[in-house]
C-alpha positions in Angstrom: 0.0 0.0 0.0 1.3 3.4 -0.9 1.5 6.1 1.8 0.5 9.4 0.5 2.4 12.3 2.1 0.6 15.6 1.9 2.0 18.9 3.1 -0.7 21.3 4.3 0.2 25.1 4.3 1.0 26.4 7.7 -1.8 29.1 8.2 -0.3 30.3 11.4 3.0 30.9 9.7 1.3 32.6 6.8 -0.7 35.0 9.0 2.5 35.8 10.9 4.4 36.4 7.8 1.6 38.7 6.6 1.6 40.6 9.8 5.3 40.9 9.9 5.2 42.2 6.2 2.6 44.8 7.0 4.3 46.0 10.2 7.6 46.2 8.4 6.3 48.0 5.2 8.2 51.1 4.4 5.6 53.7 3.3 8.3 56.2 2.6 9.8 54.2 -0.3 7.4 51.5 -1.6 8.5 49.2 -4.5 7.0 49.3 -7.9 5.1 46.2 -7.4 3.4 47.7 -4.4 2.3 50.6 -6.6 0.8 48.1 -9.2 -1.1 46.1 -6.4 -2.5 49.3 -4.9 -3.6 50.4 -8.3 -5.4 47.1 -8.8 -7.1 47.3 -5.6 -8.3 50.8 -5.9 -9.4 50.1 -9.5 -11.2 46.8 -8.4 -13.0 48.5 -5.7 -14.3 51.3 -8.0 -14.9 48.8 -10.9 -16.8 46.4 -8.4 -19.0 49.3 -7.3 -19.9 50.1 -11.0 -20.6 46.6 -12.0 -22.1 44.8 -9.1 -21.6 41.4 -7.5 -22.9 39.3 -10.3 -20.6 40.7 -12.8 -17.8 40.3 -10.5 -18.7 36.7 -10.1 -18.7 36.3 -13.8 -15.1 37.8 -13.8 -14.1 35.1 -11.3 -15.5 32.4 -13.4 -13.7 33.8 -16.5 -10.5 33.8 -14.6 -10.8 30.1 -13.6 -11.7 29.2 -17.2 -8.8 31.2 -18.7 -6.4 29.5 -16.2 -7.6 26.1 -17.2 -7.4 27.0 -20.9 -4.0 28.4 -20.7 -2.8 25.5 -18.4 -4.1 22.9 -20.9 -3.3 24.6 -24.2 -0.5 22.3 -25.8 0.2 25.2 -28.4 0.9 27.9 -26.0 4.6 28.0 -26.6 4.0 28.1 -30.4 2.0 31.4 -30.0 5.2 33.1 -28.5 7.3 34.6 -31.4 10.3 32.6 -32.2 12.5 35.8 -32.1 11.3 36.6 -28.6 13.9 37.3 -25.9 14.1 34.2 -23.8 14.1 36.4 -20.6 10.8 38.0 -21.6 8.8 34.8 -22.6 6.7 35.2 -19.4 5.5 38.5 -20.6 4.1 36.8 -23.7 2.3 34.1 -21.4 0.8 36.8 -19.1 -0.4 38.6 -22.3 -1.9 35.5 -23.6 -3.6 34.7 -20.3 -5.0 38.1 -20.0 -6.1 38.1 -23.6 -8.1 34.8 -23.0 -9.4 36.0 -19.8 -10.8 39.3 -21.4 -12.2 37.2 -24.4 -14.0 34.9 -22.1 -15.3 37.5 -19.9 -17.0 39.2 -22.8 -18.3 35.9 -24.3 -19.6 34.7 -21.0 -21.1 38.1 -20.1 -23.3 37.8 -23.2 -24.2 34.0 -22.5 -27.0 32.4 -20.4 -24.5 32.0 -17.5 -24.9 35.7 -16.3 -28.7 35.5 -16.6 -28.5 32.3 -14.5 -26.3 34.1 -11.9 -28.4 37.2 -11.7 -31.5 36.0 -10.1 -32.5 39.6 -9.6 -31.6 43.1 -10.6 -30.0 43.8 -7.1 -26.3 44.5 -7.4 -25.5 42.9 -4.1 -24.8 44.0 -0.8 -21.9 46.6 -0.6 -19.8 44.1 1.5 -20.2 41.4 -1.0 -18.9 43.7 -3.8 -15.8 44.6 -1.7 -14.9 41.1 -0.8 -15.5 39.8 -4.3 -13.5 42.8 -5.7 -10.6 42.1 -3.5 -10.8 38.4 -4.1 -10.8 38.7 -7.9 -7.9 41.1 -8.0 -5.9 39.0 -5.5 -6.6 36.1 -7.8 -5.6 37.9 -10.9 -2.4 39.2 -9.4 -1.4 35.8 -8.0 -2.0 34.1 -11.3 -0.2 36.8 -13.2 2.9 36.7 -10.8 2.9 32.8 -11.2 3.9 33.1 -14.8 7.1 35.0 -13.7 10.1 32.8 -13.3 11.3 32.3 -9.7 14.7 33.9 -10.4 12.8 37.3 -10.9 11.0 37.0 -7.5 14.0 38.7 -5.9 12.9 42.0 -7.5 9.5 41.8 -5.7 8.9 43.3 -2.3 8.7 40.8 0.6 5.0 41.7 1.1 4.2 40.8 -2.5 6.1 37.5 -2.2 4.3 36.6 1.0 0.9 37.5 -0.2 0.8 36.4 -3.8 3.6 34.0 -4.7 4.7 32.9 -1.2 4.1 29.3 0.3 0.4 28.8 0.4 -0.5 32.1 -1.1 -1.4 30.9 -4.6 -3.4 28.1 -2.8 -5.3 30.7 -0.9 -6.1 33.0 -3.8 -7.4 30.0 -5.8 -9.6 28.7 -3.0 -10.8 32.0 -1.3 -13.1 33.1 -4.2 -14.6 29.7 -4.4 -15.3 29.6 -0.7 -16.8 33.2 -0.8 -19.0 32.2 -3.8 -20.4 29.2 -1.9 -21.0 31.2 1.5 -22.6 34.0 -0.2 -24.9 32.0 -2.5 -27.7 33.7 -4.4 -28.6 36.1 -1.6 
């Protein structure tokens, strides 16, 4: 009989690392990746308030489908130009992922899926919009950073590494939106 060994993320260590990152963050000289993350958080909040809960859930579904499509596409490397700089191949992968995501979002938003999700014309409670906005941006940032080779992680701030590419962080960002969708339901 085979013994399965599984390693579960140490939630306590993740929380302690996050708290240490927040308390040690230097607000006088933030890094470029922190500006990008702050921009996405603010933009997602404003975007979420204008779209409503159901459209944000549609965005989350499109992100998951795009991740599955890009992960399963056997021809992904063939779409990258042959004369591309090997150090920048990840930029093409990120662009392909974002392109598939945007295309899927527009296709799905015109399909019956959105009508099935939107049981009423209510945009959702404000707290649901905030939670789903943060979760969809966190998932998008985590997936995008996962395309970057590990040798470039040294250029990211420690907070970004802990929250989005650190141990257990990717797992959190993939699972948290699913958990939120299941807890909120169709209220």
